[in-house]
N, CA, C and O atoms as a Maestro MAE file, in Angstrom:
{
 s_m_m2io_version
 :::
 2.0.0
}

f_m_ct {
 s_m_title
 :::
 protein
 m_atom[348] {
  # First column is atom index #
  i_m_mmod_type
  r_m_x_coord
  r_m_y_coord
  r_m_z_coord
  i_m_residue_number
  s_m_chain_name
  s_m_pdb_residue_name
  s_m_pdb_atom_name
  i_m_atomic_number
  :::
  1 25 139.286 106.655 108.921 1 A "MET " " N  " 7
  2 3 139.777 106.697 107.627 1 A "MET " " CA " 6
  3 2 138.714 107.193 107.002 1 A "MET " " C  " 6
  4 15 137.559 106.867 107.278 1 A "MET " " O  " 8
  5 25 139.018 107.962 106.177 2 A "ASN " " N  " 7
  6 3 137.649 108.947 105.363 2 A "ASN " " CA " 6
  7 2 137.525 107.844 104.161 2 A "ASN " " C  " 6
  8 15 138.420 107.366 103.465 2 A "ASN " " O  " 8
  9 25 136.057 107.591 104.149 3 A "LYS " " N  " 7
  10 3 135.886 106.882 102.998 3 A "LYS " " CA " 6
  11 2 136.192 107.273 101.560 3 A "LYS " " C  " 6
  12 15 136.471 106.485 100.657 3 A "LYS " " O  " 8
  13 25 136.088 108.796 101.455 4 A "GLU " " N  " 7
  14 3 136.521 109.112 100.163 4 A "GLU " " CA " 6
  15 2 137.666 108.904 99.508 4 A "GLU " " C  " 6
  16 15 137.706 108.485 98.351 4 A "GLU " " O  " 8
  17 25 138.877 109.240 100.352 5 A "ASN " " N  " 7
  18 3 140.153 108.747 99.690 5 A "ASN " " CA " 6
  19 2 141.081 108.021 100.478 5 A "ASN " " C  " 6
  20 15 142.275 107.839 100.237 5 A "ASN " " O  " 8
  21 25 140.382 107.606 101.490 6 A "ASP " " N  " 7
  22 3 141.236 106.272 102.264 6 A "ASP " " CA " 6
  23 2 142.334 107.034 103.104 6 A "ASP " " C  " 6
  24 15 143.395 106.412 103.170 6 A "ASP " " O  " 8
  25 25 142.313 108.040 103.648 7 A "THR " " N  " 7
  26 3 143.251 108.436 104.318 7 A "THR " " CA " 6
  27 2 142.569 108.661 105.743 7 A "THR " " C  " 6
  28 15 141.352 108.719 105.917 7 A "THR " " O  " 8
  29 25 143.705 108.799 106.900 8 A "PRO " " N  " 7
  30 3 143.051 108.904 108.120 8 A "PRO " " CA " 6
  31 2 142.457 110.142 108.720 8 A "PRO " " C  " 6
  32 15 142.568 111.037 107.881 8 A "PRO " " O  " 8
  33 25 142.065 110.439 109.451 9 A "GLU " " N  " 7
  34 3 141.466 111.707 109.845 9 A "GLU " " CA " 6
  35 2 142.318 112.897 110.066 9 A "GLU " " C  " 6
  36 15 141.931 114.053 109.897 9 A "GLU " " O  " 8
  37 25 143.613 112.512 110.490 10 A "CYS " " N  " 7
  38 3 144.552 113.261 110.777 10 A "CYS " " CA " 6
  39 2 145.462 113.633 109.792 10 A "CYS " " C  " 6
  40 15 146.485 114.259 110.070 10 A "CYS " " O  " 8
  41 25 145.169 113.299 108.675 11 A "PHE " " N  " 7
  42 3 146.058 113.095 107.561 11 A "PHE " " CA " 6
  43 2 146.225 115.122 107.289 11 A "PHE " " C  " 6
  44 15 145.355 115.992 107.260 11 A "PHE " " O  " 8
  45 25 147.707 115.194 107.141 12 A "GLY " " N  " 7
  46 3 148.038 116.629 106.760 12 A "GLY " " CA " 6
  47 2 147.391 117.635 108.019 12 A "GLY " " C  " 6
  48 15 146.974 118.759 107.738 12 A "GLY " " O  " 8
  49 25 147.361 117.198 109.180 13 A "ILE " " N  " 7
  50 3 146.869 118.262 110.282 13 A "ILE " " CA " 6
  51 2 148.398 118.420 111.236 13 A "ILE " " C  " 6
  52 15 148.731 117.595 112.087 13 A "ILE " " O  " 8
  53 25 148.983 119.318 110.973 14 A "LEU " " N  " 7
  54 3 150.406 119.494 111.394 14 A "LEU " " CA " 6
  55 2 150.459 119.296 112.781 14 A "LEU " " C  " 6
  56 15 151.377 118.521 113.046 14 A "LEU " " O  " 8
  57 25 149.759 119.737 113.929 15 A "GLU " " N  " 7
  58 3 149.539 119.676 115.121 15 A "GLU " " CA " 6
  59 2 149.498 118.144 115.240 15 A "GLU " " C  " 6
  60 15 150.439 117.917 116.000 15 A "GLU " " O  " 8
  61 25 149.027 117.149 114.969 16 A "LYS " " N  " 7
  62 3 148.694 115.833 115.223 16 A "LYS " " CA " 6
  63 2 149.799 114.845 114.569 16 A "LYS " " C  " 6
  64 15 150.008 113.744 115.079 16 A "LYS " " O  " 8
  65 25 150.454 115.257 113.489 17 A "VAL " " N  " 7
  66 3 151.406 114.731 112.672 17 A "VAL " " CA " 6
  67 2 153.085 115.008 112.844 17 A "VAL " " C  " 6
  68 15 154.106 114.356 112.622 17 A "VAL " " O  " 8
  69 25 152.809 116.152 113.290 18 A "PHE " " N  " 7
  70 3 154.518 117.252 113.549 18 A "PHE " " CA " 6
  71 2 154.317 118.013 114.964 18 A "PHE " " C  " 6
  72 15 154.844 119.112 115.135 18 A "PHE " " O  " 8
  73 25 153.499 117.365 116.026 19 A "PRO " " N  " 7
  74 3 153.841 118.023 117.014 19 A "PRO " " CA " 6
  75 2 154.865 118.748 117.919 19 A "PRO " " C  " 6
  76 15 155.987 118.240 117.930 19 A "PRO " " O  " 8
  77 25 154.642 120.018 118.796 20 A "MET " " N  " 7
  78 3 155.937 120.063 119.271 20 A "MET " " CA " 6
  79 2 156.126 119.762 120.603 20 A "MET " " C  " 6
  80 15 155.220 120.013 121.398 20 A "MET " " O  " 8
  81 25 157.143 119.272 120.968 21 A "THR " " N  " 7
  82 3 157.405 118.386 122.174 21 A "THR " " CA " 6
  83 2 157.721 119.559 123.223 21 A "THR " " C  " 6
  84 15 157.728 120.772 123.012 21 A "THR " " O  " 8
  85 25 158.002 118.805 124.510 22 A "ASP " " N  " 7
  86 3 157.890 119.340 125.785 22 A "ASP " " CA " 6
  87 2 159.430 120.191 125.562 22 A "ASP " " C  " 6
  88 15 159.592 121.315 126.037 22 A "ASP " " O  " 8
  89 25 160.465 119.503 124.803 23 A "LYS " " N  " 7
  90 3 161.657 120.007 124.767 23 A "LYS " " CA " 6
  91 2 161.826 121.339 123.941 23 A "LYS " " C  " 6
  92 15 162.904 121.921 123.820 23 A "LYS " " O  " 8
  93 25 160.602 121.764 123.373 24 A "GLY " " N  " 7
  94 3 160.316 122.580 122.093 24 A "GLY " " CA " 6
  95 2 161.267 122.436 120.664 24 A "GLY " " C  " 6
  96 15 162.000 123.155 119.985 24 A "GLY " " O  " 8
  97 25 160.755 121.010 120.669 25 A "LEU " " N  " 7
  98 3 161.478 120.484 119.022 25 A "LEU " " CA " 6
  99 2 160.164 119.870 118.657 25 A "LEU " " C  " 6
  100 15 159.336 119.465 119.473 25 A "LEU " " O  " 8
  101 25 160.040 119.835 117.258 26 A "ARG " " N  " 7
  102 3 158.780 119.100 116.805 26 A "ARG " " CA " 6
  103 2 159.388 117.584 116.207 26 A "ARG " " C  " 6
  104 15 160.433 117.388 115.587 26 A "ARG " " O  " 8
  105 25 158.358 116.625 116.620 27 A "GLN " " N  " 7
  106 3 158.953 115.150 116.425 27 A "GLN " " CA " 6
  107 2 157.511 114.622 116.120 27 A "GLN " " C  " 6
  108 15 156.501 114.979 116.727 27 A "GLN " " O  " 8
  109 25 157.565 113.623 114.978 28 A "THR " " N  " 7
  110 3 156.687 112.947 114.514 28 A "THR " " CA " 6
  111 2 156.427 112.114 115.626 28 A "THR " " C  " 6
  112 15 157.374 111.724 116.308 28 A "THR " " O  " 8
  113 25 155.076 111.739 115.943 29 A "PRO " " N  " 7
  114 3 154.520 110.786 117.200 29 A "PRO " " CA " 6
  115 2 154.796 109.192 116.542 29 A "PRO " " C  " 6
  116 15 154.545 108.919 115.368 29 A "PRO " " O  " 8
  117 25 155.335 108.252 117.495 30 A "ASP " " N  " 7
  118 3 155.371 107.009 117.423 30 A "ASP " " CA " 6
  119 2 154.185 106.252 116.464 30 A "ASP " " C  " 6
  120 15 154.579 105.646 115.467 30 A "ASP " " O  " 8
  121 25 153.020 106.283 116.709 31 A "GLU " " N  " 7
  122 3 151.811 105.879 115.975 31 A "GLU " " CA " 6
  123 2 151.997 106.224 114.525 31 A "GLU " " C  " 6
  124 15 151.895 105.265 113.760 31 A "GLU " " O  " 8
  125 25 152.295 107.602 113.895 32 A "CYS " " N  " 7
  126 3 152.493 107.963 112.675 32 A "CYS " " CA " 6
  127 2 154.103 107.425 112.111 32 A "CYS " " C  " 6
  128 15 154.283 107.136 110.928 32 A "CYS " " O  " 8
  129 25 154.973 107.364 112.933 33 A "PHE " " N  " 7
  130 3 156.357 107.181 112.302 33 A "PHE " " CA " 6
  131 2 156.465 105.676 111.990 33 A "PHE " " C  " 6
  132 15 156.980 105.243 110.959 33 A "PHE " " O  " 8
  133 25 155.956 104.945 112.930 34 A "TYR " " N  " 7
  134 3 156.033 103.276 112.637 34 A "TYR " " CA " 6
  135 2 154.717 102.718 112.017 34 A "TYR " " C  " 6
  136 15 154.876 101.821 111.189 34 A "TYR " " O  " 8
  137 25 153.689 103.035 112.237 35 A "HIS " " N  " 7
  138 3 152.666 102.371 111.857 35 A "HIS " " CA " 6
  139 2 151.911 103.034 110.606 35 A "HIS " " C  " 6
  140 15 151.199 102.231 110.004 35 A "HIS " " O  " 8
  141 25 151.923 104.106 110.187 36 A "CYS " " N  " 7
  142 3 151.029 104.749 108.895 36 A "CYS " " CA " 6
  143 2 151.964 104.636 107.741 36 A "CYS " " C  " 6
  144 15 153.081 105.151 107.777 36 A "CYS " " O  " 8
  145 25 151.527 103.979 106.734 37 A "PRO " " N  " 7
  146 3 151.960 104.167 105.391 37 A "PRO " " CA " 6
  147 2 151.952 105.352 104.967 37 A "PRO " " C  " 6
  148 15 152.927 105.711 104.306 37 A "PRO " " O  " 8
  149 25 150.946 106.227 105.198 38 A "LEU " " N  " 7
  150 3 151.096 107.690 104.501 38 A "LEU " " CA " 6
  151 2 151.952 108.539 105.406 38 A "LEU " " C  " 6
  152 15 151.729 109.744 105.290 38 A "LEU " " O  " 8
  153 25 152.643 108.285 106.057 39 A "LYS " " N  " 7
  154 3 153.491 109.333 106.842 39 A "LYS " " CA " 6
  155 2 154.095 110.576 105.922 39 A "LYS " " C  " 6
  156 15 153.822 111.775 105.978 39 A "LYS " " O  " 8
  157 25 154.989 109.880 105.078 40 A "THR " " N  " 7
  158 3 155.592 110.817 104.025 40 A "THR " " CA " 6
  159 2 154.747 111.596 103.461 40 A "THR " " C  " 6
  160 15 155.090 112.755 103.692 40 A "THR " " O  " 8
  161 25 153.649 111.544 102.725 41 A "ASN " " N  " 7
  162 3 152.779 112.273 102.185 41 A "ASN " " CA " 6
  163 2 151.868 113.085 102.917 41 A "ASN " " C  " 6
  164 15 151.273 114.091 102.529 41 A "ASN " " O  " 8
  165 25 151.840 112.592 103.884 42 A "CYS " " N  " 7
  166 3 150.900 113.125 105.144 42 A "CYS " " CA " 6
  167 2 151.693 114.526 105.625 42 A "CYS " " C  " 6
  168 15 151.200 115.654 105.638 42 A "CYS " " O  " 8
  169 25 153.041 114.153 106.015 43 A "LEU " " N  " 7
  170 3 153.845 115.189 106.768 43 A "LEU " " CA " 6
  171 2 154.033 116.336 105.583 43 A "LEU " " C  " 6
  172 15 153.865 117.516 105.891 43 A "LEU " " O  " 8
  173 25 154.389 115.967 104.207 44 A "GLN " " N  " 7
  174 3 154.861 116.706 103.053 44 A "GLN " " CA " 6
  175 2 153.596 117.695 102.805 44 A "GLN " " C  " 6
  176 15 153.792 118.829 102.369 44 A "GLN " " O  " 8
  177 25 152.019 117.122 103.163 45 A "HIS " " N  " 7
  178 3 150.902 118.037 102.842 45 A "HIS " " CA " 6
  179 2 150.811 118.844 104.166 45 A "HIS " " C  " 6
  180 15 150.339 119.964 103.972 45 A "HIS " " O  " 8
  181 25 151.069 118.634 105.201 46 A "ALA " " N  " 7
  182 3 151.041 119.182 106.555 46 A "ALA " " CA " 6
  183 2 151.953 120.535 106.159 46 A "ALA " " C  " 6
  184 15 151.429 121.645 106.069 46 A "ALA " " O  " 8
  185 25 153.122 120.345 105.975 47 A "MET " " N  " 7
  186 3 154.299 121.379 105.718 47 A "MET " " CA " 6
  187 2 153.803 122.444 104.286 47 A "MET " " C  " 6
  188 15 154.441 123.464 104.020 47 A "MET " " O  " 8
  189 25 152.942 122.127 103.711 48 A "ALA " " N  " 7
  190 3 152.909 122.816 102.460 48 A "ALA " " CA " 6
  191 2 151.645 123.991 102.936 48 A "ALA " " C  " 6
  192 15 151.089 124.804 102.197 48 A "ALA " " O  " 8
  193 25 151.463 123.808 104.132 49 A "THR " " N  " 7
  194 3 150.046 124.771 104.848 49 A "THR " " CA " 6
  195 2 150.886 125.890 105.378 49 A "THR " " C  " 6
  196 15 152.100 125.838 105.579 49 A "THR " " O  " 8
  197 25 150.161 126.820 105.563 50 A "LYS " " N  " 7
  198 3 150.674 127.988 106.183 50 A "LYS " " CA " 6
  199 2 151.177 127.540 107.376 50 A "LYS " " C  " 6
  200 15 152.235 128.095 107.670 50 A "LYS " " O  " 8
  201 25 150.684 126.517 108.369 51 A "ALA " " N  " 7
  202 3 151.383 126.090 109.566 51 A "ALA " " CA " 6
  203 2 152.641 125.715 109.428 51 A "ALA " " C  " 6
  204 15 153.501 125.994 110.263 51 A "ALA " " O  " 8
  205 25 152.877 125.005 108.292 52 A "GLY " " N  " 7
  206 3 154.031 124.313 107.829 52 A "GLY " " CA " 6
  207 2 154.957 125.441 107.416 52 A "GLY " " C  " 6
  208 15 156.129 125.085 107.286 52 A "GLY " " O  " 8
  209 25 154.717 126.628 107.197 53 A "VAL " " N  " 7
  210 3 155.552 127.784 106.571 53 A "VAL " " CA " 6
  211 2 156.068 128.633 107.637 53 A "VAL " " C  " 6
  212 15 156.992 129.444 107.586 53 A "VAL " " O  " 8
  213 25 155.169 128.246 108.798 54 A "GLN " " N  " 7
  214 3 155.760 128.866 110.321 54 A "GLN " " CA " 6
  215 2 156.734 127.834 110.916 54 A "GLN " " C  " 6
  216 15 157.763 128.193 111.487 54 A "GLN " " O  " 8
  217 25 156.366 126.477 110.761 55 A "VAL " " N  " 7
  218 3 157.606 125.492 110.956 55 A "VAL " " CA " 6
  219 2 158.783 125.870 110.687 55 A "VAL " " C  " 6
  220 15 159.628 125.922 111.581 55 A "VAL " " O  " 8
  221 25 159.132 126.286 109.095 56 A "GLU " " N  " 7
  222 3 160.106 126.454 108.250 56 A "GLU " " CA " 6
  223 2 160.927 127.562 108.955 56 A "GLU " " C  " 6
  224 15 162.153 127.536 109.065 56 A "GLU " " O  " 8
  225 25 160.093 128.559 109.429 57 A "GLU " " N  " 7
  226 3 160.735 129.896 110.055 57 A "GLU " " CA " 6
  227 2 161.223 129.471 111.336 57 A "GLU " " C  " 6
  228 15 162.315 129.912 111.692 57 A "GLU " " O  " 8
  229 25 160.555 128.637 112.137 58 A "GLU " " N  " 7
  230 3 161.169 128.367 113.564 58 A "GLU " " CA " 6
  231 2 162.462 127.413 113.308 58 A "GLU " " C  " 6
  232 15 163.387 127.397 114.120 58 A "GLU " " O  " 8
  233 25 162.469 126.594 112.095 59 A "ILE " " N  " 7
  234 3 163.863 125.894 111.657 59 A "ILE " " CA " 6
  235 2 164.908 126.972 111.516 59 A "ILE " " C  " 6
  236 15 165.979 126.875 112.114 59 A "ILE " " O  " 8
  237 25 164.568 128.190 110.595 60 A "ILE " " N  " 7
  238 3 165.272 129.097 110.502 60 A "ILE " " CA " 6
  239 2 165.752 129.841 111.819 60 A "ILE " " C  " 6
  240 15 166.937 129.914 112.144 60 A "ILE " " O  " 8
  241 25 164.943 130.258 112.374 61 A "GLU " " N  " 7
  242 3 165.484 130.736 114.011 61 A "GLU " " CA " 6
  243 2 166.702 130.140 114.518 61 A "GLU " " C  " 6
  244 15 167.835 130.567 114.736 61 A "GLU " " O  " 8
  245 25 165.911 128.615 114.683 62 A "ARG " " N  " 7
  246 3 167.059 127.761 115.448 62 A "ARG " " CA " 6
  247 2 168.524 127.579 115.086 62 A "ARG " " C  " 6
  248 15 169.469 127.329 115.835 62 A "ARG " " O  " 8
  249 25 168.499 127.782 113.622 63 A "GLY " " N  " 7
  250 3 169.736 127.421 112.907 63 A "GLY " " CA " 6
  251 2 170.430 128.702 113.327 63 A "GLY " " C  " 6
  252 15 171.522 128.668 113.894 63 A "GLY " " O  " 8
  253 25 169.742 129.925 113.025 64 A "THR " " N  " 7
  254 3 170.825 131.333 113.464 64 A "THR " " CA " 6
  255 2 170.861 131.583 114.973 64 A "THR " " C  " 6
  256 15 171.612 132.466 115.387 64 A "THR " " O  " 8
  257 25 170.119 130.884 115.823 65 A "GLN " " N  " 7
  258 3 170.581 131.159 117.030 65 A "GLN " " CA " 6
  259 2 171.709 130.245 117.635 65 A "GLN " " C  " 6
  260 15 172.514 130.566 118.509 65 A "GLN " " O  " 8
  261 25 171.590 128.961 116.943 66 A "SER " " N  " 7
  262 3 172.834 128.101 117.490 66 A "SER " " CA " 6
  263 2 174.161 128.258 116.726 66 A "SER " " C  " 6
  264 15 175.116 127.536 117.012 66 A "SER " " O  " 8
  265 25 174.247 129.345 115.599 67 A "GLY " " N  " 7
  266 3 175.060 129.686 114.897 67 A "GLY " " CA " 6
  267 2 175.671 128.831 113.804 67 A "GLY " " C  " 6
  268 15 176.822 128.971 113.390 67 A "GLY " " O  " 8
  269 25 174.715 127.851 113.336 68 A "VAL " " N  " 7
  270 3 174.525 127.031 112.107 68 A "VAL " " CA " 6
  271 2 174.739 127.808 110.885 68 A "VAL " " C  " 6
  272 15 175.611 127.778 110.016 68 A "VAL " " O  " 8
  273 25 173.842 128.409 111.046 69 A "MET " " N  " 7
  274 3 173.375 129.291 109.620 69 A "MET " " CA " 6
  275 2 174.117 130.846 109.722 69 A "MET " " C  " 6
  276 15 174.146 131.640 110.662 69 A "MET " " O  " 8
  277 25 174.645 130.918 108.475 70 A "ASN " " N  " 7
  278 3 175.319 132.382 108.334 70 A "ASN " " CA " 6
  279 2 174.220 133.229 107.903 70 A "ASN " " C  " 6
  280 15 173.107 132.742 107.709 70 A "ASN " " O  " 8
  281 25 174.522 134.792 107.697 71 A "PHE " " N  " 7
  282 3 173.606 135.757 107.460 71 A "PHE " " CA " 6
  283 2 173.292 135.506 106.053 71 A "PHE " " C  " 6
  284 15 172.095 135.581 105.774 71 A "PHE " " O  " 8
  285 25 174.156 135.207 105.044 72 A "PHE " " N  " 7
  286 3 173.626 135.027 103.809 72 A "PHE " " CA " 6
  287 2 172.366 133.759 103.418 72 A "PHE " " C  " 6
  288 15 171.318 133.779 102.773 72 A "PHE " " O  " 8
  289 25 173.104 132.727 104.176 73 A "GLU " " N  " 7
  290 3 171.620 131.701 104.112 73 A "GLU " " CA " 6
  291 2 170.873 131.882 104.781 73 A "GLU " " C  " 6
  292 15 169.823 131.488 104.273 73 A "GLU " " O  " 8
  293 25 170.652 132.427 106.080 74 A "ARG " " N  " 7
  294 3 169.350 132.599 106.794 74 A "ARG " " CA " 6
  295 2 168.296 133.713 105.744 74 A "ARG " " C  " 6
  296 15 167.091 133.606 105.516 74 A "ARG " " O  " 8
  297 25 169.164 134.645 105.309 75 A "TRP " " N  " 7
  298 3 168.220 135.398 104.200 75 A "TRP " " CA " 6
  299 2 167.738 134.933 102.989 75 A "TRP " " C  " 6
  300 15 166.750 135.419 102.438 75 A "TRP " " O  " 8
  301 25 168.423 133.965 102.527 76 A "SER " " N  " 7
  302 3 168.130 133.505 101.412 76 A "SER " " CA " 6
  303 2 166.995 132.658 101.731 76 A "SER " " C  " 6
  304 15 165.989 132.775 101.033 76 A "SER " " O  " 8
  305 25 167.013 131.717 102.805 77 A "ARG " " N  " 7
  306 3 165.853 130.873 103.432 77 A "ARG " " CA " 6
  307 2 164.752 131.479 103.577 77 A "ARG " " C  " 6
  308 15 163.734 130.960 103.120 77 A "ARG " " O  " 8
  309 25 164.696 132.693 104.230 78 A "LYS " " N  " 7
  310 3 163.858 133.674 104.675 78 A "LYS " " CA " 6
  311 2 162.917 134.128 103.394 78 A "LYS " " C  " 6
  312 15 161.699 133.952 103.400 78 A "LYS " " O  " 8
  313 25 163.649 134.750 102.270 79 A "LYS " " N  " 7
  314 3 163.053 134.872 100.868 79 A "LYS " " CA " 6
  315 2 162.364 133.898 100.489 79 A "LYS " " C  " 6
  316 15 161.276 134.211 100.005 79 A "LYS " " O  " 8
  317 25 162.688 132.445 100.549 80 A "GLN " " N  " 7
  318 3 162.250 131.199 99.999 80 A "GLN " " CA " 6
  319 2 160.736 131.401 100.751 80 A "GLN " " C  " 6
  320 15 159.665 131.713 100.232 80 A "GLN " " O  " 8
  321 25 161.116 131.049 102.439 81 A "VAL " " N  " 7
  322 3 159.804 131.097 103.096 81 A "VAL " " CA " 6
  323 2 158.528 132.397 102.644 81 A "VAL " " C  " 6
  324 15 157.326 132.266 102.412 81 A "VAL " " O  " 8
  325 25 159.365 133.557 102.652 82 A "HIS " " N  " 7
  326 3 158.309 134.752 102.420 82 A "HIS " " CA " 6
  327 2 157.788 134.304 101.034 82 A "HIS " " C  " 6
  328 15 156.613 134.663 100.962 82 A "HIS " " O  " 8
  329 25 158.214 133.597 99.778 83 A "ARG " " N  " 7
  330 3 157.673 133.359 98.523 83 A "ARG " " CA " 6
  331 2 156.285 132.322 98.641 83 A "ARG " " C  " 6
  332 15 155.232 132.322 98.004 83 A "ARG " " O  " 8
  333 25 156.832 131.373 99.849 84 A "LYS " " N  " 7
  334 3 155.946 130.673 99.873 84 A "LYS " " CA " 6
  335 2 154.276 131.136 100.500 84 A "LYS " " C  " 6
  336 15 153.192 130.740 100.072 84 A "LYS " " O  " 8
  337 25 154.569 132.154 101.710 85 A "LYS " " N  " 7
  338 3 153.654 132.594 102.064 85 A "LYS " " CA " 6
  339 2 152.474 133.351 101.085 85 A "LYS " " C  " 6
  340 15 151.249 133.231 101.098 85 A "LYS " " O  " 8
  341 25 153.227 134.047 100.369 86 A "LYS " " N  " 7
  342 3 152.662 134.628 99.319 86 A "LYS " " CA " 6
  343 2 151.500 134.093 98.361 86 A "LYS " " C  " 6
  344 15 150.446 134.572 97.946 86 A "LYS " " O  " 8
  345 25 152.263 132.721 98.179 87 A "LYS " " N  " 7
  346 3 151.337 131.729 97.529 87 A "LYS " " CA " 6
  347 2 149.895 131.310 98.152 87 A "LYS " " C  " 6
  348 15 149.185 130.490 97.568 87 A "LYS " " O  " 8
  :::
 }
 m_bond[347] {
  # First column is bond index #
  i_m_from
  i_m_to
  i_m_order
  :::
  1 1 2 1
  2 2 3 1
  3 3 4 2
  4 3 5 1
  5 5 6 1
  6 6 7 1
  7 7 8 2
  8 7 9 1
  9 9 10 1
  10 10 11 1
  11 11 12 2
  12 11 13 1
  13 13 14 1
  14 14 15 1
  15 15 16 2
  16 15 17 1
  17 17 18 1
  18 18 19 1
  19 19 20 2
  20 19 21 1
  21 21 22 1
  22 22 23 1
  23 23 24 2
  24 23 25 1
  25 25 26 1
  26 26 27 1
  27 27 28 2
  28 27 29 1
  29 29 30 1
  30 30 31 1
  31 31 32 2
  32 31 33 1
  33 33 34 1
  34 34 35 1
  35 35 36 2
  36 35 37 1
  37 37 38 1
  38 38 39 1
  39 39 40 2
  40 39 41 1
  41 41 42 1
  42 42 43 1
  43 43 44 2
  44 43 45 1
  45 45 46 1
  46 46 47 1
  47 47 48 2
  48 47 49 1
  49 49 50 1
  50 50 51 1
  51 51 52 2
  52 51 53 1
  53 53 54 1
  54 54 55 1
  55 55 56 2
  56 55 57 1
  57 57 58 1
  58 58 59 1
  59 59 60 2
  60 59 61 1
  61 61 62 1
  62 62 63 1
  63 63 64 2
  64 63 65 1
  65 65 66 1
  66 66 67 1
  67 67 68 2
  68 67 69 1
  69 69 70 1
  70 70 71 1
  71 71 72 2
  72 71 73 1
  73 73 74 1
  74 74 75 1
  75 75 76 2
  76 75 77 1
  77 77 78 1
  78 78 79 1
  79 79 80 2
  80 79 81 1
  81 81 82 1
  82 82 83 1
  83 83 84 2
  84 83 85 1
  85 85 86 1
  86 86 87 1
  87 87 88 2
  88 87 89 1
  89 89 90 1
  90 90 91 1
  91 91 92 2
  92 91 93 1
  93 93 94 1
  94 94 95 1
  95 95 96 2
  96 95 97 1
  97 97 98 1
  98 98 99 1
  99 99 100 2
  100 99 101 1
  101 101 102 1
  102 102 103 1
  103 103 104 2
  104 103 105 1
  105 105 106 1
  106 106 107 1
  107 107 108 2
  108 107 109 1
  109 109 110 1
  110 110 111 1
  111 111 112 2
  112 111 113 1
  113 113 114 1
  114 114 115 1
  115 115 116 2
  116 115 117 1
  117 117 118 1
  118 118 119 1
  119 119 120 2
  120 119 121 1
  121 121 122 1
  122 122 123 1
  123 123 124 2
  124 123 125 1
  125 125 126 1
  126 126 127 1
  127 127 128 2
  128 127 129 1
  129 129 130 1
  130 130 131 1
  131 131 132 2
  132 131 133 1
  133 133 134 1
  134 134 135 1
  135 135 136 2
  136 135 137 1
  137 137 138 1
  138 138 139 1
  139 139 140 2
  140 139 141 1
  141 141 142 1
  142 142 143 1
  143 143 144 2
  144 143 145 1
  145 145 146 1
  146 146 147 1
  147 147 148 2
  148 147 149 1
  149 149 150 1
  150 150 151 1
  151 151 152 2
  152 151 153 1
  153 153 154 1
  154 154 155 1
  155 155 156 2
  156 155 157 1
  157 157 158 1
  158 158 159 1
  159 159 160 2
  160 159 161 1
  161 161 162 1
  162 162 163 1
  163 163 164 2
  164 163 165 1
  165 165 166 1
  166 166 167 1
  167 167 168 2
  168 167 169 1
  169 169 170 1
  170 170 171 1
  171 171 172 2
  172 171 173 1
  173 173 174 1
  174 174 175 1
  175 175 176 2
  176 175 177 1
  177 177 178 1
  178 178 179 1
  179 179 180 2
  180 179 181 1
  181 181 182 1
  182 182 183 1
  183 183 184 2
  184 183 185 1
  185 185 186 1
  186 186 187 1
  187 187 188 2
  188 187 189 1
  189 189 190 1
  190 190 191 1
  191 191 192 2
  192 191 193 1
  193 193 194 1
  194 194 195 1
  195 195 196 2
  196 195 197 1
  197 197 198 1
  198 198 199 1
  199 199 200 2
  200 199 201 1
  201 201 202 1
  202 202 203 1
  203 203 204 2
  204 203 205 1
  205 205 206 1
  206 206 207 1
  207 207 208 2
  208 207 209 1
  209 209 210 1
  210 210 211 1
  211 211 212 2
  212 211 213 1
  213 213 214 1
  214 214 215 1
  215 215 216 2
  216 215 217 1
  217 217 218 1
  218 218 219 1
  219 219 220 2
  220 219 221 1
  221 221 222 1
  222 222 223 1
  223 223 224 2
  224 223 225 1
  225 225 226 1
  226 226 227 1
  227 227 228 2
  228 227 229 1
  229 229 230 1
  230 230 231 1
  231 231 232 2
  232 231 233 1
  233 233 234 1
  234 234 235 1
  235 235 236 2
  236 235 237 1
  237 237 238 1
  238 238 239 1
  239 239 240 2
  240 239 241 1
  241 241 242 1
  242 242 243 1
  243 243 244 2
  244 243 245 1
  245 245 246 1
  246 246 247 1
  247 247 248 2
  248 247 249 1
  249 249 250 1
  250 250 251 1
  251 251 252 2
  252 251 253 1
  253 253 254 1
  254 254 255 1
  255 255 256 2
  256 255 257 1
  257 257 258 1
  258 258 259 1
  259 259 260 2
  260 259 261 1
  261 261 262 1
  262 262 263 1
  263 263 264 2
  264 263 265 1
  265 265 266 1
  266 266 267 1
  267 267 268 2
  268 267 269 1
  269 269 270 1
  270 270 271 1
  271 271 272 2
  272 271 273 1
  273 273 274 1
  274 274 275 1
  275 275 276 2
  276 275 277 1
  277 277 278 1
  278 278 279 1
  279 279 280 2
  280 279 281 1
  281 281 282 1
  282 282 283 1
  283 283 284 2
  284 283 285 1
  285 285 286 1
  286 286 287 1
  287 287 288 2
  288 287 289 1
  289 289 290 1
  290 290 291 1
  291 291 292 2
  292 291 293 1
  293 293 294 1
  294 294 295 1
  295 295 296 2
  296 295 297 1
  297 297 298 1
  298 298 299 1
  299 299 300 2
  300 299 301 1
  301 301 302 1
  302 302 303 1
  303 303 304 2
  304 303 305 1
  305 305 306 1
  306 306 307 1
  307 307 308 2
  308 307 309 1
  309 309 310 1
  310 310 311 1
  311 311 312 2
  312 311 313 1
  313 313 314 1
  314 314 315 1
  315 315 316 2
  316 315 317 1
  317 317 318 1
  318 318 319 1
  319 319 320 2
  320 319 321 1
  321 321 322 1
  322 322 323 1
  323 323 324 2
  324 323 325 1
  325 325 326 1
  326 326 327 1
  327 327 328 2
  328 327 329 1
  329 329 330 1
  330 330 331 1
  331 331 332 2
  332 331 333 1
  333 333 334 1
  334 334 335 1
  335 335 336 2
  336 335 337 1
  337 337 338 1
  338 338 339 1
  339 339 340 2
  340 339 341 1
  341 341 342 1
  342 342 343 1
  343 343 344 2
  344 343 345 1
  345 345 346 1
  346 346 347 1
  347 347 348 2
  :::
 }
}
């Protein structure tokens, strides 16, 4: 825990709170999911970083490859991600 704001050392670090699994998908570790009271804020903070934007791009590509997402939805979501990158 950080003394300044009472958050764990791993707070907002994407690779610790939402790592890639062996199957190529991201998953929250059990110690975060079941035992951390800050998990929602932590994951939101991690997804607001540049690494989080890359995760959003991964999700868009997976949706396109599986056929779940059509061209216009893909275009719209990629545009949103591009706007986030500029910020």
